[in-house]
GUTI-228066 format. One record per residue: x, y, z of N, C-alpha, C in turn. Coordinates in steps of 0.1 Angstrom, whole numbers, plus 5000, padded with zeros to 4 digits. Layout:
% GUTI-228066
<neast = X	nnorth = Y	nup = Z	caeast = X	canorth = Y	caup = Z	ceast = X	cnorth = Y	cup = Z>
...
% end
This chain:
% GUTI-228066
<neast = 5084	nnorth = 7522	nup = 8387	caeast = 5095	canorth = 7514	caup = 8390	ceast = 5092	cnorth = 7505	cup = 8402>
<neast = 5085	nnorth = 7510	nup = 8413	caeast = 5082	canorth = 7502	caup = 8424	ceast = 5074	cnorth = 7490	cup = 8420>
<neast = 5065	nnorth = 7492	nup = 8411	caeast = 5056	canorth = 7480	caup = 8407	ceast = 5064	cnorth = 7470	cup = 8400>
<neast = 5074	nnorth = 7474	nup = 8392	caeast = 5082	canorth = 7464	caup = 8385	ceast = 5091	cnorth = 7456	cup = 8395>
<neast = 5096	nnorth = 7463	nup = 8406	caeast = 5104	canorth = 7456	caup = 8416	ceast = 5095	cnorth = 7446	cup = 8423>
<neast = 5082	nnorth = 7451	nup = 8427	caeast = 5073	canorth = 7443	caup = 8435	ceast = 5070	cnorth = 7430	cup = 8427>
<neast = 5068	nnorth = 7431	nup = 8414	caeast = 5064	canorth = 7420	caup = 8406	ceast = 5076	cnorth = 7411	cup = 8403>
<neast = 5088	nnorth = 7416	nup = 8407	caeast = 5100	canorth = 7408	caup = 8404	ceast = 5105	cnorth = 7409	cup = 8390>
<neast = 5101	nnorth = 7419	nup = 8383	caeast = 5105	canorth = 7420	caup = 8369	ceast = 5118	cnorth = 7427	cup = 8367>
<neast = 5122	nnorth = 7435	nup = 8377	caeast = 5135	canorth = 7442	caup = 8377	ceast = 5142	cnorth = 7440	cup = 8391>
<neast = 5155	nnorth = 7441	nup = 8391	caeast = 5162	canorth = 7440	caup = 8403	ceast = 5172	cnorth = 7452	cup = 8403>
<neast = 5168	nnorth = 7464	nup = 8408	caeast = 5176	canorth = 7476	caup = 8406	ceast = 5189	cnorth = 7476	cup = 8414>
<neast = 5199	nnorth = 7482	nup = 8409	caeast = 5211	canorth = 7483	caup = 8416	ceast = 5211	cnorth = 7495	cup = 8426>
<neast = 5221	nnorth = 7497	nup = 8434	caeast = 5222	canorth = 7508	caup = 8443	ceast = 5221	cnorth = 7521	cup = 8435>
<neast = 5229	nnorth = 7522	nup = 8424	caeast = 5229	canorth = 7534	caup = 8415	ceast = 5215	cnorth = 7537	cup = 8410>
<neast = 5207	nnorth = 7526	nup = 8406	caeast = 5194	canorth = 7528	caup = 8401	ceast = 5185	cnorth = 7535	cup = 8411>
<neast = 5186	nnorth = 7530	nup = 8424	caeast = 5178	canorth = 7535	caup = 8435	ceast = 5182	cnorth = 7550	cup = 8438>
<neast = 5195	nnorth = 7552	nup = 8438	caeast = 5200	canorth = 7566	caup = 8440	ceast = 5194	cnorth = 7576	cup = 8430>
<neast = 5195	nnorth = 7571	nup = 8417	caeast = 5190	canorth = 7580	caup = 8406	ceast = 5175	cnorth = 7582	cup = 8407>
<neast = 5168	nnorth = 7572	nup = 8411	caeast = 5153	canorth = 7573	caup = 8412	ceast = 5149	cnorth = 7583	cup = 8423>
<neast = 5157	nnorth = 7584	nup = 8434	caeast = 5154	canorth = 7593	caup = 8445	ceast = 5161	cnorth = 7606	cup = 8444>
<neast = 5170	nnorth = 7608	nup = 8434	caeast = 5177	canorth = 7620	caup = 8433	ceast = 5169	cnorth = 7633	cup = 8432>
<neast = 5157	nnorth = 7633	nup = 8425	caeast = 5149	canorth = 7645	caup = 8425	ceast = 5144	cnorth = 7649	cup = 8439>
<neast = 5143	nnorth = 7640	nup = 8448	caeast = 5137	canorth = 7643	caup = 8461	ceast = 5147	cnorth = 7645	cup = 8472>
<neast = 5160	nnorth = 7641	nup = 8471	caeast = 5170	canorth = 7642	caup = 8481	ceast = 5183	cnorth = 7648	cup = 8475>
<neast = 5189	nnorth = 7656	nup = 8483	caeast = 5202	canorth = 7662	caup = 8478	ceast = 5214	cnorth = 7653	cup = 8481>
<neast = 5212	nnorth = 7644	nup = 8491	caeast = 5223	canorth = 7635	caup = 8494	ceast = 5216	cnorth = 7621	cup = 8497>
<neast = 5223	nnorth = 7611	nup = 8493	caeast = 5219	canorth = 7597	caup = 8496	ceast = 5230	cnorth = 7589	cup = 8501>
<neast = 5228	nnorth = 7583	nup = 8512	caeast = 5239	canorth = 7575	caup = 8518	ceast = 5236	cnorth = 7560	cup = 8518>
<neast = 5235	nnorth = 7555	nup = 8506	caeast = 5233	canorth = 7541	caup = 8504	ceast = 5246	cnorth = 7535	cup = 8499>
<neast = 5253	nnorth = 7528	nup = 8507	caeast = 5266	canorth = 7523	caup = 8503	ceast = 5266	cnorth = 7509	cup = 8496>
<neast = 5255	nnorth = 7502	nup = 8499	caeast = 5254	canorth = 7489	caup = 8493	ceast = 5239	cnorth = 7485	cup = 8492>
<neast = 5236	nnorth = 7474	nup = 8484	caeast = 5223	canorth = 7470	caup = 8482	ceast = 5217	cnorth = 7465	cup = 8496>
<neast = 5204	nnorth = 7466	nup = 8498	caeast = 5198	canorth = 7462	caup = 8510	ceast = 5195	cnorth = 7447	cup = 8509>
<neast = 5194	nnorth = 7440	nup = 8520	caeast = 5190	canorth = 7426	caup = 8520	ceast = 5175	cnorth = 7425	cup = 8522>
<neast = 5168	nnorth = 7420	nup = 8512	caeast = 5154	canorth = 7420	caup = 8512	ceast = 5149	cnorth = 7410	cup = 8523>
<neast = 5157	nnorth = 7402	nup = 8528	caeast = 5153	canorth = 7392	caup = 8538	ceast = 5153	cnorth = 7397	cup = 8552>
<neast = 5158	nnorth = 7409	nup = 8554	caeast = 5160	canorth = 7415	caup = 8568	ceast = 5146	cnorth = 7415	cup = 8575>
<neast = 5136	nnorth = 7420	nup = 8568	caeast = 5123	canorth = 7421	caup = 8575	ceast = 5117	cnorth = 7407	cup = 8578>
<neast = 5119	nnorth = 7397	nup = 8569	caeast = 5114	canorth = 7384	caup = 8572	ceast = 5122	cnorth = 7378	cup = 8584>
<neast = 5135	nnorth = 7380	nup = 8585	caeast = 5143	canorth = 7375	caup = 8596	ceast = 5138	cnorth = 7382	cup = 8609>
<neast = 5136	nnorth = 7395	nup = 8608	caeast = 5131	canorth = 7402	caup = 8620	ceast = 5118	cnorth = 7397	cup = 8625>
<neast = 5109	nnorth = 7394	nup = 8616	caeast = 5095	canorth = 7389	caup = 8619	ceast = 5097	cnorth = 7375	cup = 8626>
<neast = 5106	nnorth = 7367	nup = 8620	caeast = 5108	canorth = 7353	caup = 8626	ceast = 5113	cnorth = 7354	cup = 8640>
<neast = 5122	nnorth = 7364	nup = 8643	caeast = 5127	canorth = 7366	caup = 8656	ceast = 5117	cnorth = 7370	cup = 8666>
<neast = 5108	nnorth = 7380	nup = 8661	caeast = 5097	canorth = 7384	caup = 8670	ceast = 5087	cnorth = 7373	cup = 8672>
<neast = 5085	nnorth = 7365	nup = 8662	caeast = 5075	canorth = 7354	caup = 8664	ceast = 5080	cnorth = 7345	cup = 8674>
<neast = 5093	nnorth = 7342	nup = 8674	caeast = 5099	canorth = 7332	caup = 8684	ceast = 5097	cnorth = 7336	cup = 8698>
<neast = 5099	nnorth = 7349	nup = 8701	caeast = 5098	canorth = 7354	caup = 8715	ceast = 5085	cnorth = 7359	cup = 8719>
<neast = 5076	nnorth = 7360	nup = 8709	caeast = 5062	canorth = 7364	caup = 8712	ceast = 5061	cnorth = 7379	cup = 8717>
<neast = 5068	nnorth = 7388	nup = 8710	caeast = 5068	canorth = 7402	caup = 8714	ceast = 5055	cnorth = 7408	cup = 8711>
<neast = 5047	nnorth = 7403	nup = 8702	caeast = 5034	canorth = 7409	caup = 8699	ceast = 5024	cnorth = 7398	cup = 8696>
<neast = 5012	nnorth = 7402	nup = 8696	caeast = 5001	canorth = 7393	caup = 8693	ceast = 4999	cnorth = 7393	cup = 8678>
<neast = 5000	nnorth = 7381	nup = 8672	caeast = 4999	canorth = 7381	caup = 8657	ceast = 4986	cnorth = 7387	cup = 8652>
<neast = 4975	nnorth = 7384	nup = 8658	caeast = 4962	canorth = 7390	caup = 8654	ceast = 4962	cnorth = 7405	cup = 8654>
<neast = 4968	nnorth = 7411	nup = 8664	caeast = 4969	canorth = 7426	caup = 8664	ceast = 4978	cnorth = 7431	cup = 8653>
<neast = 4989	nnorth = 7424	nup = 8650	caeast = 4998	canorth = 7429	caup = 8640	ceast = 4991	cnorth = 7428	cup = 8626>
<neast = 4984	nnorth = 7417	nup = 8624	caeast = 4977	canorth = 7415	caup = 8611	ceast = 4965	cnorth = 7425	cup = 8610>
<neast = 4958	nnorth = 7428	nup = 8620	caeast = 4948	canorth = 7438	caup = 8619	ceast = 4954	cnorth = 7452	cup = 8615>
<neast = 4965	nnorth = 7455	nup = 8622	caeast = 4971	canorth = 7468	caup = 8618	ceast = 4976	cnorth = 7468	cup = 8604>
<neast = 4981	nnorth = 7457	nup = 8599	caeast = 4986	canorth = 7455	caup = 8586	ceast = 4975	cnorth = 7457	cup = 8576>
<neast = 4964	nnorth = 7450	nup = 8579	caeast = 4952	canorth = 7451	caup = 8570	ceast = 4947	cnorth = 7465	cup = 8568>
<neast = 4947	nnorth = 7473	nup = 8579	caeast = 4943	canorth = 7487	caup = 8579	ceast = 4952	cnorth = 7495	cup = 8570>
<neast = 4965	nnorth = 7492	nup = 8571	caeast = 4975	canorth = 7499	caup = 8563	ceast = 4973	cnorth = 7496	cup = 8548>
<neast = 4970	nnorth = 7483	nup = 8545	caeast = 4968	canorth = 7478	caup = 8532	ceast = 4956	cnorth = 7485	cup = 8526>
<neast = 4945	nnorth = 7486	nup = 8534	caeast = 4933	canorth = 7492	caup = 8529	ceast = 4936	cnorth = 7507	cup = 8525>
<neast = 4943	nnorth = 7514	nup = 8533	caeast = 4947	canorth = 7528	caup = 8530	ceast = 4955	cnorth = 7529	cup = 8518>
<neast = 4964	nnorth = 7520	nup = 8516	caeast = 4972	canorth = 7519	caup = 8503	ceast = 4963	cnorth = 7516	cup = 8491>
<neast = 4954	nnorth = 7507	nup = 8493	caeast = 4945	canorth = 7504	caup = 8482	ceast = 4937	cnorth = 7516	cup = 8478>
<neast = 4931	nnorth = 7523	nup = 8488	caeast = 4924	canorth = 7535	caup = 8485	ceast = 4932	cnorth = 7545	cup = 8477>
<neast = 4945	nnorth = 7546	nup = 8481	caeast = 4954	canorth = 7556	caup = 8475	ceast = 4956	cnorth = 7552	cup = 8460>
<neast = 4958	nnorth = 7539	nup = 8457	caeast = 4962	canorth = 7535	caup = 8444	ceast = 4950	cnorth = 7530	cup = 8436>
<neast = 4938	nnorth = 7530	nup = 8441	caeast = 4927	canorth = 7524	caup = 8434	ceast = 4924	cnorth = 7529	cup = 8421>
<neast = 4927	nnorth = 7542	nup = 8418	caeast = 4925	canorth = 7548	caup = 8405	ceast = 4936	cnorth = 7547	cup = 8396>
<neast = 4947	nnorth = 7541	nup = 8400	caeast = 4959	canorth = 7539	caup = 8391	ceast = 4957	cnorth = 7527	cup = 8383>
<neast = 4957	nnorth = 7528	nup = 8369	caeast = 4955	canorth = 7517	caup = 8360	ceast = 4965	cnorth = 7506	cup = 8362>
<neast = 4978	nnorth = 7509	nup = 8364	caeast = 4988	canorth = 7499	caup = 8365	ceast = 4985	cnorth = 7491	cup = 8378>
<neast = 4981	nnorth = 7498	nup = 8389	caeast = 4978	canorth = 7491	caup = 8401	ceast = 4966	cnorth = 7481	cup = 8399>
<neast = 4956	nnorth = 7486	nup = 8392	caeast = 4944	canorth = 7477	caup = 8389	ceast = 4948	cnorth = 7464	cup = 8382>
<neast = 4957	nnorth = 7466	nup = 8372	caeast = 4961	canorth = 7454	caup = 8364	ceast = 4969	cnorth = 7445	cup = 8373>
<neast = 4978	nnorth = 7450	nup = 8381	caeast = 4986	canorth = 7442	caup = 8390	ceast = 4978	cnorth = 7435	cup = 8401>
<neast = 4968	nnorth = 7442	nup = 8406	caeast = 4959	canorth = 7437	caup = 8416	ceast = 4951	cnorth = 7425	cup = 8410>
<neast = 4945	nnorth = 7428	nup = 8398	caeast = 4937	canorth = 7417	caup = 8392	ceast = 4946	cnorth = 7405	cup = 8389>
<neast = 4958	nnorth = 7407	nup = 8384	caeast = 4967	canorth = 7396	caup = 8381	ceast = 4970	cnorth = 7388	cup = 8394>
<neast = 4973	nnorth = 7395	nup = 8405	caeast = 4976	canorth = 7389	caup = 8417	ceast = 4965	cnorth = 7380	cup = 8422>
<neast = 4952	nnorth = 7386	nup = 8422	caeast = 4941	canorth = 7378	caup = 8426	ceast = 4938	cnorth = 7366	cup = 8418>
<neast = 4940	nnorth = 7368	nup = 8405	caeast = 4939	canorth = 7357	caup = 8396	ceast = 4948	cnorth = 7345	cup = 8399>
<neast = 4961	nnorth = 7349	nup = 8401	caeast = 4971	canorth = 7338	caup = 8405	ceast = 4967	cnorth = 7332	cup = 8418>
<neast = 4962	nnorth = 7340	nup = 8428	caeast = 4959	canorth = 7335	caup = 8441	ceast = 4947	cnorth = 7324	cup = 8440>
<neast = 4937	nnorth = 7328	nup = 8432	caeast = 4926	canorth = 7319	caup = 8431	ceast = 4928	cnorth = 7307	cup = 8422>
<neast = 4939	nnorth = 7308	nup = 8413	caeast = 4942	canorth = 7297	caup = 8405	ceast = 4952	cnorth = 7287	cup = 8412>
<neast = 4956	nnorth = 7291	nup = 8424	caeast = 4965	canorth = 7283	caup = 8432	ceast = 4980	cnorth = 7286	cup = 8429>
<neast = 4983	nnorth = 7296	nup = 8421	caeast = 4997	canorth = 7299	caup = 8419	ceast = 5003	cnorth = 7308	cup = 8429>
<neast = 5016	nnorth = 7311	nup = 8428	caeast = 5022	canorth = 7319	caup = 8438	ceast = 5023	cnorth = 7333	cup = 8433>
% end
């Protein structure tokens, strides 16, 4: 399901998210859908005041991405998504 959300193929409702996490939690306190722009707005605010060094943040992010890649590298759906993303990148698409 996360891959479909990431690719923009589905837009789950609050109930969909609650149902997906139900096996792992006995209670969920999600009253409304989250705003996907919150992180982007937070980053813009931090960028404006220079709270961090951009190079340091990107290095940390790349290390996390590498760990995620190692985790998912054997997943066939991940491989297909990764290949498609790279293909779009090199073809100049978004």
